[in-house]
SETORGU-329631 format. One line per field, with one value per residue (C-alpha): residue in one letter; chain; y, z, x. Coordinates in nm, 3 decimals. Each point is the difference from the previous one (the first is absolute). Example, Ala and Ser with C-alpha at 12.3 -4.5 7.8 and 13.67 -1.06 7.14 Angstrom:
residues 2
rest: a  s
kette: A  A
north: -0.450  0.344
up: 0.780  -0.066
east: 1.230  0.137
end
This chain:
residues 701
rest: m  d  i  q  a  a  q  i  r  i  a  e  l  r  e  i  l  r  e  n  s  r  r  y  y  v  d  n  a  p  t  m  s  d  y  e  f  d  q  l  m  h  e  l  e  r  l  e  a  e  f  p  q  f  d  s  p  d  s  p  t  r  r  v  g  s  d  l  d  a  p  v  g  a  n  a  e  s  g  a  r  q  g  f  v  q  r  p  h  r  y  p  m  l  s  l  g  n  t  y  s  i  s  e  i  e  e  f  a  a  r  a  d  k  a  l  d  g  m  p  f  t  y  s  c  e  l  k  f  d  g  t  a  i  c  l  s  y  r  k  g  r  l  v  q  a  l  t  r  g  d  g  i  q  g  d  d  v  t  e  n  v  r  r  i  p  g  i  p  q  q  l  q  g  d  y  p  e  e  f  e  i  r  g  e  i  l  m  p  y  a  a  f  d  a  l  n  r  e  r  e  a  q  e  e  a  p  f  a  n  p  r  n  a  a  s  g  s  l  k  l  i  d  p  e  e  v  a  h  r  g  l  i  c  t  l  y  h  i  p  a  e  s  v  t  f  a  s  h  s  e  a  l  d  a  a  a  r  w  g  l  p  v  s  e  d  r  r  i  c  h  g  i  h  e  i  k  a  f  i  d  h  w  d  s  a  r  k  f  l  p  y  a  t  d  g  i  v  i  k  i  n  e  l  a  c  q  r  m  l  g  y  t  a  k  s  p  r  w  a  v  a  y  k  f  k  a  e  q  a  c  t  e  l  l  s  i  d  y  q  v  g  r  t  g  a  v  t  p  v  a  n  l  a  p  v  q  l  s  g  t  l  v  k  r  a  t  l  n  n  a  d  q  m  a  l  l  d  i  r  v  g  d  w  v  f  v  e  k  g  g  e  i  i  p  k  i  t  g  i  d  p  a  r  r  v  p  g  a  e  r  p  a  f  p  d  r  c  p  d  c  g  t  p  l  v  r  g  e  a  e  a  k  w  f  c  p  n  q  d  g  c  p  m  q  i  k  g  r  l  l  h  f  v  s  r  k  a  m  d  i  l  a  g  d  m  t  v  d  q  f  y  a  a  g  l  a  r  t  a  a  d  l  y  d  i  s  k  y  q  l  l  s  l  e  g  w  q  d  r  a  a  q  r  f  l  d  s  l  d  a  s  r  q  v  p  f  e  r  v  l  f  a  l  g  i  r  y  v  g  e  t  t  a  k  g  l  a  r  h  f  g  d  i  d  a  l  a  a  a  t  r  e  q  l  l  e  v  e  d  v  g  e  v  i  a  c  s  v  f  e  f  l  h  n  p  a  h  l  e  q  i  a  r  l  r  a  a  g  l  r  f  s  g  a  g  q  d  a  a  l  s  d  a  l  a  g  k  t  v  v  i  s  g  n  f  s  i  s  r  e  r  m  k  d  l  i  v  a  h  g  g  k  a  g  s  s  v  s  a  r  t  a  f  l  l  a  g  a  k  p  g  p  e  k  l  r  k  c  e  k  f  g  v  p  v  v  s  e  e  e  f  m  a  m  l  p  e  t  a  s  a  g  l  p  s  g  a  n  p  q  p  a  a  i  e  e  p  t  l  f
kette: A  A  A  A  A  A  A  A  A  A  A  A  A  A  A  A  A  A  A  A  A  A  A  A  A  A  A  A  A  A  A  A  A  A  A  A  A  A  A  A  A  A  A  A  A  A  A  A  A  A  A  A  A  A  A  A  A  A  A  A  A  A  A  A  A  A  A  A  A  A  A  A  A  A  A  A  A  A  A  A  A  A  A  A  A  A  A  A  A  A  A  A  A  A  A  A  A  A  A  A  A  A  A  A  A  A  A  A  A  A  A  A  A  A  A  A  A  A  A  A  A  A  A  A  A  A  A  A  A  A  A  A  A  A  A  A  A  A  A  A  A  A  A  A  A  A  A  A  A  A  A  A  A  A  A  A  A  A  A  A  A  A  A  A  A  A  A  A  A  A  A  A  A  A  A  A  A  A  A  A  A  A  A  A  A  A  A  A  A  A  A  A  A  A  A  A  A  A  A  A  A  A  A  A  A  A  A  A  A  A  A  A  A  A  A  A  A  A  A  A  A  A  A  A  A  A  A  A  A  A  A  A  A  A  A  A  A  A  A  A  A  A  A  A  A  A  A  A  A  A  A  A  A  A  A  A  A  A  A  A  A  A  A  A  A  A  A  A  A  A  A  A  A  A  A  A  A  A  A  A  A  A  A  A  A  A  A  A  A  A  A  A  A  A  A  A  A  A  A  A  A  A  A  A  A  A  A  A  A  A  A  A  A  A  A  A  A  A  A  A  A  A  A  A  A  A  A  A  A  A  A  A  A  A  A  A  A  A  A  A  A  A  A  A  A  A  A  A  A  A  A  A  A  A  A  A  A  A  A  A  A  A  A  A  A  A  A  A  A  A  A  A  A  A  A  A  A  A  A  A  A  A  A  A  A  A  A  A  A  A  A  A  A  A  A  A  A  A  A  A  A  A  A  A  A  A  A  A  A  A  A  A  A  A  A  A  A  A  A  A  A  A  A  A  A  A  A  A  A  A  A  A  A  A  A  A  A  A  A  A  A  A  A  A  A  A  A  A  A  A  A  A  A  A  A  A  A  A  A  A  A  A  A  A  A  A  A  A  A  A  A  A  A  A  A  A  A  A  A  A  A  A  A  A  A  A  A  A  A  A  A  A  A  A  A  A  A  A  A  A  A  A  A  A  A  A  A  A  A  A  A  A  A  A  A  A  A  A  A  A  A  A  A  A  A  A  A  A  A  A  A  A  A  A  A  A  A  A  A  A  A  A  A  A  A  A  A  A  A  A  A  A  A  A  A  A  A  A  A  A  A  A  A  A  A  A  A  A  A  A  A  A  A  A  A  A  A  A  A  A  A  A  A  A  A  A  A  A  A  A  A  A  A  A  A  A  A  A  A  A  A  A  A  A  A  A  A  A  A  A  A  A  A  A  A  A  A  A  A  A  A  A  A  A  A  A  A  A  A  A  A  A  A  A  A  A  A  A  A  A  A  A  A  A  A  A  A  A  A  A  A  A  A  A  A  A  A  A  A  A  A  A  A  A  A  A  A  A  A  A  A  A  A  A  A  A  A  A  A  A  A  A  A  A  A  A  A  A  A  A  A  A  A  A  A  A  A  A  A  A  A
north: 0.337  -0.226  -0.343  0.139  0.311  -0.196  -0.225  0.293  0.179  -0.332  -0.085  0.388  -0.007  -0.337  0.181  0.332  -0.159  -0.258  0.251  0.220  -0.249  -0.078  0.358  -0.003  -0.326  -0.067  0.317  0.233  0.250  0.034  0.225  -0.026  0.072  -0.265  0.141  -0.014  -0.330  -0.125  0.133  -0.160  -0.328  0.036  0.091  -0.325  -0.182  0.129  -0.081  -0.359  -0.057  0.129  -0.193  -0.327  -0.122  0.200  -0.116  -0.108  -0.166  0.252  0.318  0.222  -0.010  -0.362  0.070  0.164  0.247  -0.079  0.144  -0.295  0.067  0.377  0.188  0.324  0.214  0.393  0.029  -0.262  0.045  -0.115  -0.223  -0.197  -0.363  -0.219  -0.385  -0.021  -0.406  -0.044  -0.228  -0.137  0.175  -0.254  0.157  0.189  0.381  0.135  0.336  0.213  0.093  0.413  0.255  0.368  -0.039  -0.023  -0.140  -0.289  -0.059  -0.034  -0.296  -0.147  0.007  -0.133  -0.270  -0.153  0.046  -0.197  -0.282  -0.041  -0.065  0.171  -0.065  0.291  0.189  0.338  0.187  0.072  0.329  0.128  0.229  -0.123  0.101  0.088  -0.192  -0.351  -0.296  -0.224  -0.363  -0.082  -0.377  -0.068  -0.332  -0.008  0.369  0.070  0.192  -0.283  0.137  0.306  -0.043  0.310  -0.082  -0.082  -0.181  -0.058  -0.409  0.105  0.260  0.179  -0.117  0.346  -0.143  0.155  0.360  -0.034  -0.103  0.357  0.204  0.124  -0.096  -0.365  -0.216  -0.273  -0.184  0.018  0.007  -0.163  -0.317  0.009  -0.325  -0.256  0.145  0.238  0.263  0.360  0.256  0.357  0.301  0.146  0.400  0.289  0.304  0.350  0.130  -0.293  0.021  0.365  -0.024  -0.293  0.198  0.319  -0.240  -0.162  0.348  0.133  -0.296  0.078  -0.340  -0.009  0.053  -0.273  0.077  -0.076  -0.172  -0.335  -0.006  0.087  -0.233  -0.275  0.093  0.001  -0.328  -0.159  0.208  -0.226  0.101  -0.083  0.257  0.266  -0.110  0.072  0.353  0.054  0.086  -0.281  -0.126  -0.295  -0.061  -0.343  -0.067  -0.365  -0.353  -0.281  -0.189  -0.322  0.114  0.078  -0.053  0.293  0.064  0.317  0.221  0.284  -0.263  -0.123  0.345  0.083  -0.299  0.077  0.358  -0.180  -0.195  0.335  -0.001  0.340  0.010  0.287  0.170  0.193  -0.268  -0.052  -0.275  0.123  -0.142  0.139  0.191  0.332  -0.046  -0.104  0.328  0.217  -0.188  0.085  0.369  0.040  -0.123  0.170  0.285  -0.094  -0.182  0.310  0.056  -0.360  -0.038  -0.265  -0.072  -0.143  -0.036  -0.148  -0.215  -0.380  -0.152  -0.383  -0.231  -0.044  -0.338  -0.273  -0.269  0.256  0.067  -0.369  -0.031  0.280  -0.143  0.188  0.066  -0.095  0.344  0.127  -0.093  0.061  0.090  0.322  0.309  0.310  0.354  0.246  0.372  0.231  0.166  0.346  0.279  0.342  0.221  0.212  0.183  -0.206  0.181  -0.231  -0.331  -0.239  -0.315  -0.275  -0.297  -0.341  -0.309  -0.130  0.335  0.097  0.376  0.095  0.377  0.105  0.332  0.231  0.170  0.321  -0.197  -0.135  -0.183  -0.337  -0.314  0.192  0.065  0.241  -0.074  0.158  -0.277  -0.189  -0.294  0.120  -0.390  0.042  0.236  -0.152  0.105  0.366  0.017  -0.123  0.232  0.285  0.130  0.311  0.138  0.272  -0.226  -0.070  -0.371  -0.236  -0.225  -0.329  -0.186  -0.318  -0.188  0.317  -0.158  0.172  0.255  -0.017  0.272  -0.085  0.328  0.412  0.273  0.180  0.319  0.065  -0.043  0.286  0.143  -0.084  -0.311  -0.249  -0.380  -0.125  -0.178  -0.384  -0.008  -0.186  -0.069  -0.132  0.247  -0.143  -0.116  0.165  -0.305  -0.002  -0.151  -0.284  -0.165  -0.338  -0.039  -0.157  0.178  0.283  0.142  0.167  -0.162  0.114  -0.269  0.090  -0.287  -0.009  0.374  0.175  0.081  -0.033  -0.328  -0.147  0.114  -0.131  -0.331  0.033  0.067  -0.297  -0.251  0.096  -0.022  -0.224  -0.198  -0.038  -0.031  0.158  0.194  0.300  0.312  0.270  0.277  0.218  -0.292  -0.088  0.390  0.003  -0.311  0.128  0.375  -0.164  -0.222  -0.336  -0.147  0.011  -0.371  -0.215  -0.199  0.276  -0.007  -0.289  0.174  0.268  -0.027  0.137  0.236  0.159  -0.006  0.203  0.262  0.089  0.272  -0.107  -0.376  -0.139  -0.329  -0.173  0.111  -0.091  -0.355  -0.062  0.067  -0.220  -0.250  0.029  -0.049  -0.305  -0.130  0.083  -0.285  -0.241  0.155  -0.284  0.007  0.120  0.319  0.051  -0.023  0.261  0.229  -0.005  0.244  -0.156  0.214  -0.202  -0.244  0.032  -0.247  -0.219  -0.032  -0.030  -0.271  -0.186  0.037  -0.138  -0.263  -0.117  0.033  -0.040  0.220  0.331  -0.222  -0.176  0.290  0.212  -0.297  -0.028  0.118  0.221  -0.305  -0.186  0.281  0.038  -0.398  0.217  0.066  0.367  0.071  0.151  0.159  0.346  -0.171  -0.273  0.258  0.214  -0.276  -0.129  0.360  0.083  -0.355  0.051  0.365  -0.049  0.276  -0.189  -0.352  0.194  0.123  -0.365  -0.116  0.221  -0.055  -0.360  0.031  0.216  -0.306  0.032  -0.277  -0.059  -0.334  -0.194  0.045  0.133  -0.050  -0.355  -0.312  -0.252  -0.287  -0.273  -0.057  -0.155  0.231  0.103  0.070  0.029  0.314  -0.015  0.226  0.039  0.083  0.012  0.008  -0.194  -0.066  0.270  0.318  -0.029  0.188  -0.244  -0.264  0.125  0.043  -0.364  -0.077  0.186  -0.156  -0.332  0.106  0.088  0.307  0.167  0.086  0.241  -0.142  -0.376  -0.067  -0.322  0.021  0.016  -0.332  0.017  0.219  0.017  0.027  0.105  0.083  0.195  -0.007  0.237  -0.166  0.137  -0.161  -0.296  0.017  0.075  -0.340  -0.185  0.181  -0.067  -0.329  0.099  -0.180  0.145  -0.058  0.032  0.178  -0.357  -0.137  0.239  0.002  -0.382  0.088  0.177  -0.186  0.189  0.066  0.356  0.130  -0.103  0.116  0.338  0.318  0.170  0.225  -0.180  -0.043  -0.272  0.156  -0.146  -0.037  0.143  0.187  0.024  0.352  0.223  0.313  0.374  0.193
up: -2.556  -0.082  0.230  0.171  0.085  0.119  0.199  0.183  0.037  0.141  0.263  0.124  0.003  0.208  0.261  0.039  0.064  0.214  0.198  0.022  0.068  0.344  0.070  -0.026  0.150  0.266  0.070  -0.001  -0.148  -0.396  -0.205  -0.289  -0.099  -0.073  -0.362  -0.068  0.131  -0.189  -0.315  0.040  0.056  -0.302  -0.218  0.151  -0.084  -0.396  -0.012  0.124  -0.233  -0.288  0.101  0.150  -0.014  0.315  0.206  0.348  0.273  0.264  -0.205  0.191  -0.249  0.151  0.346  0.276  0.190  0.351  0.341  0.212  0.233  0.038  0.143  0.195  -0.325  -0.070  0.051  0.281  0.374  0.243  0.154  -0.304  0.033  -0.197  -0.070  0.029  -0.038  -0.337  -0.090  -0.353  -0.145  -0.066  -0.340  -0.158  0.025  -0.378  -0.118  -0.227  -0.368  -0.041  -0.241  -0.029  -0.338  -0.019  -0.365  0.200  0.247  -0.343  -0.138  0.348  -0.031  -0.365  0.091  0.273  -0.208  -0.268  0.245  0.161  -0.365  0.068  0.386  0.164  0.252  0.163  0.192  0.355  0.010  0.324  0.152  -0.001  0.356  0.034  0.331  0.072  -0.105  0.279  0.016  0.277  0.090  0.217  0.171  0.143  -0.037  0.200  -0.143  0.019  -0.247  -0.148  -0.293  -0.214  -0.365  0.022  -0.325  -0.087  0.116  0.364  0.213  0.363  0.260  0.157  0.205  0.339  -0.193  -0.196  0.316  0.109  -0.316  0.068  -0.236  -0.075  0.212  0.214  -0.017  -0.294  -0.008  -0.162  -0.261  -0.072  -0.149  0.249  -0.153  -0.272  -0.111  -0.100  -0.142  0.018  0.095  0.336  -0.046  0.197  -0.066  -0.058  0.328  0.181  -0.224  0.086  0.345  -0.010  -0.196  0.232  0.293  -0.165  -0.091  0.326  0.118  -0.272  -0.202  -0.384  -0.079  -0.243  -0.371  -0.057  0.172  -0.133  0.116  0.347  0.007  -0.110  0.251  0.286  -0.088  0.087  0.321  0.304  0.227  -0.091  0.270  -0.222  -0.308  0.175  0.003  -0.343  -0.159  -0.233  -0.156  -0.245  -0.319  -0.149  -0.353  -0.076  0.110  -0.160  -0.202  0.169  0.351  -0.078  -0.215  -0.190  -0.364  -0.009  0.142  0.105  0.168  0.224  0.098  0.118  0.176  0.171  0.120  0.124  0.222  0.114  -0.185  -0.147  -0.369  -0.207  -0.119  -0.268  -0.237  -0.314  -0.245  -0.339  -0.346  -0.234  -0.090  0.028  0.349  0.082  -0.144  0.181  0.334  -0.064  -0.107  0.329  0.256  -0.204  0.162  0.318  0.117  0.103  0.262  0.155  0.345  -0.122  -0.324  -0.292  -0.326  -0.262  -0.091  0.004  -0.268  0.082  -0.188  0.260  -0.081  0.163  -0.294  -0.231  0.224  -0.003  -0.379  -0.047  0.249  0.055  -0.134  0.201  0.166  -0.032  -0.036  -0.364  0.168  0.168  -0.105  0.188  -0.166  0.170  0.049  -0.157  0.218  0.147  -0.189  0.119  -0.205  0.138  -0.064  -0.105  0.204  -0.088  -0.071  0.159  -0.145  0.275  -0.057  0.105  0.124  -0.396  -0.122  -0.139  0.015  0.047  -0.021  0.277  -0.011  0.276  0.011  0.175  0.291  -0.120  0.197  -0.171  0.160  0.321  0.028  -0.100  -0.322  -0.060  -0.219  -0.301  -0.187  -0.378  -0.045  -0.285  -0.307  -0.246  0.228  0.039  -0.386  -0.043  0.288  -0.160  0.320  0.115  0.333  0.090  -0.183  0.169  0.022  0.084  0.283  0.059  0.362  -0.068  0.311  0.191  -0.076  -0.166  -0.260  -0.362  -0.272  -0.259  -0.232  0.000  -0.079  -0.300  0.062  0.299  -0.135  0.039  -0.337  -0.053  0.256  -0.090  -0.001  0.249  -0.102  0.124  0.157  -0.223  0.331  0.331  0.236  0.293  -0.141  -0.317  -0.234  -0.356  0.007  -0.246  -0.131  -0.167  -0.333  0.188  0.350  0.065  0.252  0.010  0.237  0.155  -0.060  0.297  0.216  0.228  0.031  0.003  0.356  -0.035  -0.204  0.314  0.249  -0.190  -0.030  0.381  0.105  -0.252  0.187  0.357  -0.095  0.154  -0.329  -0.031  0.320  0.241  0.179  0.244  -0.228  -0.213  -0.210  0.280  0.129  -0.339  -0.094  0.394  -0.104  -0.363  0.107  0.262  -0.214  0.158  -0.272  -0.379  -0.077  0.209  0.090  0.196  0.235  0.156  0.090  0.196  0.390  0.298  0.079  -0.382  0.057  0.338  -0.171  -0.198  0.065  0.180  0.045  0.347  0.172  -0.087  -0.321  -0.093  0.155  -0.199  -0.320  0.040  0.115  -0.323  -0.187  0.194  -0.070  -0.399  -0.010  0.013  -0.279  -0.249  -0.335  -0.245  0.197  0.017  -0.376  -0.035  0.267  -0.228  -0.239  -0.330  -0.283  -0.066  0.283  0.220  0.264  -0.185  -0.284  0.300  0.152  -0.351  -0.038  0.358  -0.038  -0.361  0.097  0.355  0.091  -0.099  -0.168  -0.257  -0.078  -0.073  -0.198  -0.238  -0.346  -0.144  -0.139  0.330  0.153  -0.289  0.145  0.325  -0.010  -0.072  -0.087  -0.339  -0.235  0.185  0.379  -0.113  -0.125  0.300  0.243  -0.229  -0.014  0.385  0.086  -0.261  0.196  0.188  0.270  0.059  0.049  0.239  0.180  0.006  0.132  0.266  0.088  -0.010  0.262  0.199  0.044  -0.242  -0.157  -0.371  -0.028  0.045  -0.194  0.297  0.361  -0.060  0.083  -0.253  0.066  -0.228  -0.311  -0.184  -0.297  0.002  -0.349  -0.120  -0.173  0.030  -0.173  0.144  -0.227  0.138  0.324  0.299  0.363  0.140  -0.143  -0.336  0.242  0.253  -0.245  -0.111  0.341  0.060  -0.321  0.137  0.353  -0.168  -0.183  -0.329  -0.191  -0.130  -0.364  -0.208  -0.326  -0.148  -0.173  -0.070  0.330  0.207  0.199  0.000  -0.041  0.324  -0.126  0.220  -0.131  -0.329  -0.086  -0.269  -0.362  -0.103  0.271  -0.073  -0.391  0.106  0.214  -0.305  -0.207  0.250  0.131  0.351  0.236  0.157  0.339  0.207  0.357  0.163  -0.194  0.093  0.364  -0.027  -0.088  0.336  0.317  0.203  -0.074  -0.164  0.288  0.257  -0.314  -0.047  0.107  0.294  -0.017  -0.278  -0.004  -0.199  -0.217  -0.218  -0.364  -0.124  0.160  -0.204  0.128  0.121  0.162  -0.026  0.214
east: 0.560  0.276  0.075  0.284  -0.167  -0.317  0.220  0.140  -0.329  -0.176  0.281  0.007  -0.384  0.011  0.243  -0.193  -0.330  0.116  0.171  -0.282  -0.243  0.213  0.002  -0.369  -0.128  0.305  0.139  -0.314  0.244  -0.093  0.193  -0.184  -0.352  -0.288  0.010  0.326  0.021  -0.284  0.130  0.323  -0.188  -0.195  0.367  0.135  -0.331  0.008  0.401  -0.023  -0.308  0.191  0.337  -0.109  0.366  0.070  -0.338  0.077  -0.248  0.169  -0.106  -0.193  -0.260  -0.079  0.031  -0.201  0.192  0.080  -0.043  0.188  0.235  -0.069  0.297  0.041  0.035  0.000  -0.366  0.010  -0.004  0.239  -0.287  -0.065  0.016  0.217  0.001  -0.401  -0.115  -0.089  -0.268  -0.136  -0.311  -0.280  -0.051  0.282  -0.045  0.046  0.049  -0.215  0.071  -0.021  -0.022  -0.027  -0.214  -0.397  0.090  0.151  -0.287  -0.198  0.235  -0.026  -0.388  0.028  0.229  -0.217  -0.294  0.167  0.146  -0.362  -0.127  -0.350  -0.066  -0.160  0.211  0.020  0.288  0.036  0.205  0.168  0.250  0.382  0.093  0.396  0.087  0.171  -0.163  -0.162  -0.156  -0.202  -0.141  -0.304  -0.084  -0.342  -0.024  0.316  0.304  0.275  0.251  0.125  0.260  0.157  0.030  0.398  0.084  -0.311  0.060  0.059  -0.039  0.114  -0.211  -0.149  -0.306  0.066  0.049  -0.323  -0.207  0.088  -0.123  -0.344  -0.252  0.088  -0.218  0.129  -0.324  -0.244  -0.382  -0.274  0.007  0.370  0.207  0.166  0.326  0.112  0.263  -0.054  0.238  0.060  0.200  0.118  -0.023  0.111  -0.222  0.135  -0.087  0.184  0.312  0.013  -0.002  0.247  0.269  -0.057  0.099  0.284  0.128  -0.046  0.225  0.252  -0.077  -0.045  -0.353  -0.146  -0.012  -0.403  -0.264  0.049  0.345  -0.124  -0.251  0.249  0.243  -0.248  -0.143  0.335  0.080  0.121  -0.250  -0.369  -0.125  0.167  -0.174  -0.304  0.085  0.077  -0.337  0.010  -0.313  -0.066  -0.215  -0.078  -0.086  0.052  -0.098  0.170  -0.303  0.140  -0.089  -0.342  -0.303  -0.145  -0.077  0.177  0.283  -0.267  -0.208  0.286  0.106  -0.365  0.025  0.324  -0.174  -0.265  0.229  0.145  0.310  0.117  -0.091  0.028  -0.375  0.185  -0.060  -0.219  -0.127  0.043  -0.130  0.251  0.281  -0.214  -0.099  0.371  0.106  -0.264  0.132  0.368  -0.082  -0.218  0.291  0.257  -0.137  -0.164  0.274  0.159  -0.245  0.039  0.182  0.250  0.215  -0.137  0.217  -0.276  -0.260  -0.035  -0.225  -0.099  -0.195  -0.302  -0.111  0.226  -0.099  0.164  0.319  0.024  0.026  0.216  0.249  0.352  0.324  0.328  -0.031  -0.370  -0.358  -0.121  -0.366  0.136  0.191  0.079  -0.044  0.292  -0.100  0.214  0.277  -0.058  0.192  0.122  0.227  0.297  0.304  0.322  0.278  0.312  0.104  0.246  0.157  0.062  0.235  -0.109  0.194  0.047  0.088  -0.328  -0.059  -0.370  -0.117  -0.194  -0.219  -0.030  -0.351  -0.145  -0.222  -0.339  -0.301  -0.052  -0.206  0.041  0.351  0.261  0.184  0.375  0.161  -0.077  0.162  0.071  0.137  0.264  0.088  -0.216  -0.289  0.144  0.025  -0.357  -0.139  0.195  0.030  0.201  0.075  -0.280  -0.256  -0.329  -0.041  -0.294  0.092  -0.174  0.016  -0.224  -0.024  0.160  0.365  0.308  -0.142  0.078  -0.011  -0.245  -0.004  0.044  -0.234  0.129  -0.209  0.218  0.339  0.238  0.108  0.383  -0.019  0.296  -0.003  0.185  0.315  0.043  0.356  0.258  0.212  -0.077  -0.180  0.176  0.365  0.016  0.034  -0.107  -0.354  -0.061  -0.342  -0.014  -0.186  -0.324  0.021  -0.213  0.200  0.370  0.254  0.298  0.281  0.237  -0.192  0.314  0.082  -0.372  -0.076  -0.379  0.037  0.206  -0.244  -0.284  0.188  0.061  -0.362  -0.113  0.246  -0.119  -0.398  -0.215  -0.057  0.372  0.234  -0.238  0.277  -0.122  0.113  -0.197  0.050  0.162  0.252  0.115  0.068  0.157  0.239  0.070  0.093  0.230  0.175  -0.114  -0.210  0.041  -0.084  -0.237  0.309  0.094  -0.272  0.129  0.323  -0.146  0.071  -0.176  0.261  -0.071  -0.360  0.021  0.212  -0.280  -0.213  -0.360  0.141  -0.069  0.138  -0.328  -0.084  0.368  -0.055  -0.334  0.164  0.293  -0.243  -0.218  0.323  0.081  -0.395  0.070  0.284  -0.276  -0.229  -0.019  0.190  -0.272  -0.065  0.364  -0.001  -0.255  0.174  0.286  -0.221  0.100  -0.230  -0.328  0.070  -0.315  -0.112  -0.174  0.286  0.291  -0.204  -0.033  0.398  0.065  -0.218  0.142  0.360  0.014  0.308  0.198  0.275  -0.234  -0.163  0.291  0.145  -0.326  0.012  -0.267  -0.159  -0.024  -0.151  -0.266  -0.101  -0.179  -0.350  -0.078  0.379  0.024  0.280  0.007  0.011  0.236  0.249  -0.047  0.074  0.298  0.159  -0.049  0.161  0.313  0.057  0.315  -0.134  -0.320  0.177  0.223  -0.299  -0.146  0.302  0.005  -0.364  0.074  0.295  -0.289  -0.215  -0.277  -0.135  0.088  -0.131  -0.325  -0.322  -0.206  -0.019  -0.152  0.265  0.026  -0.194  0.149  0.204  -0.280  0.009  0.375  0.145  -0.365  -0.159  -0.377  -0.228  -0.358  -0.321  -0.345  -0.199  0.089  -0.120  0.269  0.092  0.244  0.266  -0.033  0.033  0.318  0.126  -0.093  0.205  0.318  -0.056  0.061  0.321  -0.141  -0.044  -0.320  0.050  -0.220  0.002  0.021  0.326  0.184  0.155  -0.301  -0.059  -0.390  -0.284  -0.196  -0.371  -0.301  -0.342  -0.021  0.395  0.089  -0.022  0.308  0.223  -0.171  0.069  0.400  -0.026  -0.065  0.218  0.299  -0.133  -0.034  -0.227  -0.310  -0.049  -0.345  0.012  -0.088  0.266  0.239  -0.079  0.073  0.353  0.071  0.082  -0.259  -0.376  -0.101  -0.115  0.311  0.209  -0.113  0.243  -0.078  -0.303  -0.171  -0.365  -0.162  -0.275  -0.275  0.098  -0.295  -0.265  -0.360  -0.069  0.253  -0.151  0.080  0.230
end
């Protein structure tokens, strides 16, 4: 893969992974299987290793998925609570590295053996539960706090709801420590899941997609008493080493069980790869008879002294890995293929299938991804195809049964024209998908952009698919700016609209005028510009005028912006039609300036571009916010124009070398704080939570 193709693919993968992480952790409405997500993550890891010039600290390969500020999503409930109080974790809750390959488990064991240099150790093998992570804190034997994983650094406080879950003791028994934490999963057993969905369907509410979503949604209900009726259970599997004194992980869990905590008995101490493989093989079959969902096996180095020696990466412990079971598979007939057009113009083939049961649900449709995937499968209408639905999410066709192919079956021709507007399709050299270039005339693209604009992460306007379809059909909206011209009289003239619904829509339009610039920029739907990139652009340039006036070279100075994104932003903001729409949105009162919601604290850094590197007493994102709040710009790479490098613990050697080359000063965090008119804590932007610069033993989940 050449450099340009790699840059395009890296940008695409990061945006796909960020979006699907949000859908999984926040919306509780995933649209991608665990397996597909993991494969894309592994692909991104390989590309970032092969092309280090595109490395970014904001990459999904370096960040833990976050469930903070869970909204009422597609699989949530009207009673789901928003705005939980967020509290810091005493020790970060990291994620696990995972694999679907026994050979990679062997490599994990070999790395551990080499790093420990002959030090004897064993493995604790445990079930990997498919629920929602929880961290419980006990003081003097009483439950005092329960936090979700959140973003790994802080979580939502769900203590009152957790108190209503049977099986989680309020008071421990025996010789427990004065104070400690224990982590695990909140699960919804299959029987409770089925009963809940029957109840929701009877009330004409959307059923949950799977038990994991149901457990997560139930944990964040407004009424704690309702949580008690959901049939939730808890299984605990990890105590941070700092909380207690034991020689091994298994001893800690045995003690937790004696204290009355719900610890799984389905675990085993293994002494080598053959015993690990036997444990995996047993549960790959036996898990089907469990009353709750599991999706793999977790293998941990059992001895805590060995865990300390192995340590952690930025995202995962080196002393643990998850082996994930292969997705369940079914075989059914391919009846036809539809071609859908997305908001960016990408054309995606979708297979219509003879209904088949898979992972407890009836599957009728599956994605085929793109033309290359169709060619690779050599698929024909009428074929019998193998469908996988890992994690019980959207199914994917993985192969065909050639023995059942009908003689003379013809290979389907991928359309050369847009199936919606008839415009000839185009495909760039480095692109995997075909695109409709008729951005401003293709109905599906227009409606897709409107849906993106009104979405919660963008402008948060009360409108969904049906509303957008209705507006489009009535000629009320072709662009985002049109939404702000719609009157109450026009709404009430539409079928199904009553006064209350119309007023709620208009109120949400009015509230959207307070949405900060970074989200407005994201809402514009510039190709390759996701939430993180939009925030970086807003922080760097400050307003839409400066951004529109920027050259491609100036755009490249923004962190995580490469040639592909820079060209996309430049072309978008030099399109007269787009500029006209921005002018209309600005006239409607939308915010096109300000790098976020935080007010400027001073002009102490006015005119200065500051590059940061290393670890600080607050997160890197908050440090950048602090620079902007005092009038500076947060740069991504050191150049002759850099005012100084703000260096925390373990700064990047390459940035230090560039400072020496260009004569750029290197400033410590303490020196930086002394430049500001206020102390670091007083100067933190709204919502900042100071964190330790380094914690010796961050803990799992």
